[in-house]
C-alpha positions as CSV (number, residue, x, y, z in Angstrom):
1,M,17.4,-41.0,14.8
2,A,14.7,-38.6,13.8
3,E,13.5,-38.1,10.3
4,R,16.3,-37.4,7.9
5,P,16.9,-33.7,7.7
6,L,17.0,-32.3,4.2
7,P,19.2,-29.4,3.2
8,P,17.6,-26.5,1.3
9,S,17.3,-27.6,-2.3
10,E,19.6,-24.8,-3.7
11,I,22.2,-24.8,-0.9
12,A,25.7,-24.1,-2.1
13,P,28.2,-26.9,-1.5
14,L,30.4,-24.5,0.6
15,D,27.4,-23.8,3.0
16,F,26.4,-27.5,3.0
17,F,29.9,-28.8,4.1
18,L,31.1,-26.0,6.2
19,R,27.9,-25.0,8.0
20,W,24.9,-27.2,7.4
21,V,26.3,-30.7,8.1
22,P,28.2,-29.7,11.2
23,A,25.1,-27.9,12.6
24,V,22.8,-30.9,11.9
25,V,25.2,-33.3,13.7
26,A,25.7,-30.9,16.6
27,A,21.9,-30.6,17.1
28,D,21.2,-34.3,17.1
29,P,22.4,-36.1,20.2
30,L,21.6,-39.6,18.8
31,R,23.5,-38.9,15.6
32,R,26.6,-37.8,17.7
33,E,26.2,-40.9,19.9
34,R,26.1,-43.2,16.8
35,L,29.2,-41.6,15.4
36,G,30.9,-42.3,18.8
37,D,34.6,-42.1,18.7
38,T,34.9,-42.4,14.9
39,R,37.9,-40.4,13.7
40,A,38.1,-40.0,10.0
41,T,38.5,-37.5,7.1
42,L,36.1,-37.7,4.3
43,Q,36.7,-35.8,1.0
44,F,33.9,-34.9,-1.4
45,D,35.0,-33.9,-4.9
46,L,32.1,-32.3,-6.7
47,L,32.6,-32.0,-10.4
48,G,31.3,-29.2,-12.6
49,S,30.5,-25.5,-12.3
50,G,29.9,-24.6,-8.7
51,G,31.6,-27.7,-7.4
52,G,34.9,-28.1,-5.7
53,S,36.7,-30.2,-3.1
54,F,35.2,-30.3,0.4
55,V,36.3,-32.2,3.5
56,L,34.4,-33.4,6.6
57,H,36.6,-34.2,9.7
58,L,34.9,-36.6,12.1
59,E,36.2,-36.5,15.7
60,A,34.6,-37.5,19.0
61,G,31.0,-37.3,17.8
62,S,31.4,-34.0,16.0
63,V,31.9,-32.9,12.4
64,R,33.9,-30.0,11.1
65,G,33.8,-29.0,7.5
66,A,36.7,-27.5,5.5
67,L,37.7,-26.7,2.0
68,G,39.7,-29.5,0.3
69,P,41.5,-31.3,-0.8
70,A,42.5,-33.1,2.3
71,E,46.1,-34.0,3.0
72,S,45.0,-37.6,3.6
73,A,41.4,-38.9,3.3
74,D,40.0,-42.1,4.8
75,L,37.2,-41.9,2.2
76,R,37.0,-40.0,-1.0
77,L,33.8,-39.6,-3.0
78,E,33.7,-38.1,-6.5
79,L,30.4,-37.1,-8.1
80,D,28.9,-34.4,-10.2
81,L,26.9,-31.5,-8.8
82,D,23.6,-32.8,-10.1
83,T,24.1,-36.2,-8.5
84,W,25.1,-34.6,-5.2
85,R,21.8,-32.5,-5.3
86,A,19.8,-35.7,-6.1
87,L,21.4,-37.5,-3.2
88,N,20.7,-34.6,-0.8
89,A,17.0,-34.4,-1.9
90,G,16.5,-38.1,-1.4
91,A,15.7,-38.6,-5.1
92,L,18.7,-40.9,-5.5
93,S,20.2,-43.4,-3.1
94,A,24.0,-43.8,-2.7
95,P,23.9,-47.5,-3.7
96,E,22.0,-46.6,-6.9
97,A,24.4,-43.8,-7.6
98,L,27.3,-46.3,-7.3
99,L,25.7,-48.8,-9.5
100,R,24.9,-46.2,-12.2
101,R,28.6,-45.0,-11.9
102,R,27.4,-41.5,-10.9
103,L,29.4,-41.8,-7.7
104,R,32.9,-43.0,-7.4
105,M,34.4,-44.1,-4.1
106,E,37.9,-44.7,-2.8
107,G,38.8,-45.8,0.7
108,S,37.0,-47.3,3.6
109,L,33.8,-49.2,2.8
110,T,32.9,-49.3,6.5
111,L,33.2,-45.5,6.7
112,A,31.0,-45.2,3.5
113,L,28.4,-47.3,5.2
114,K,28.5,-44.9,8.3
115,L,28.1,-41.9,6.0
116,H,24.3,-41.9,6.5
117,L,24.9,-41.3,10.3
118,I,26.7,-38.1,9.4
119,I,24.6,-36.6,6.6
120,G,21.4,-38.5,6.8
């Protein structure tokens, strides 16, 4: 996989989940190949002003974003908007966010480990 793409620092969550992530995956054949036949629904609950609930649907090497909440999610992540921005910028790692209790996770640990294949 090529160098990790970084979203614009001030991207709105709506643009990130509905446009940016699907476009990054669609433009990267290796990322699509590594996702393979994974079928899953990921829900991101961003807390605070400007946040909301967003969903990524993984299917056949592609990603589709939607507004949440999902009817049923295989993985649910809850974090505040500042933590989400720090993760996007690469200033904070997901394991560190979990250890510091800035990120809460429910669902498939295997899917959580694959998350870097989707987002970066």
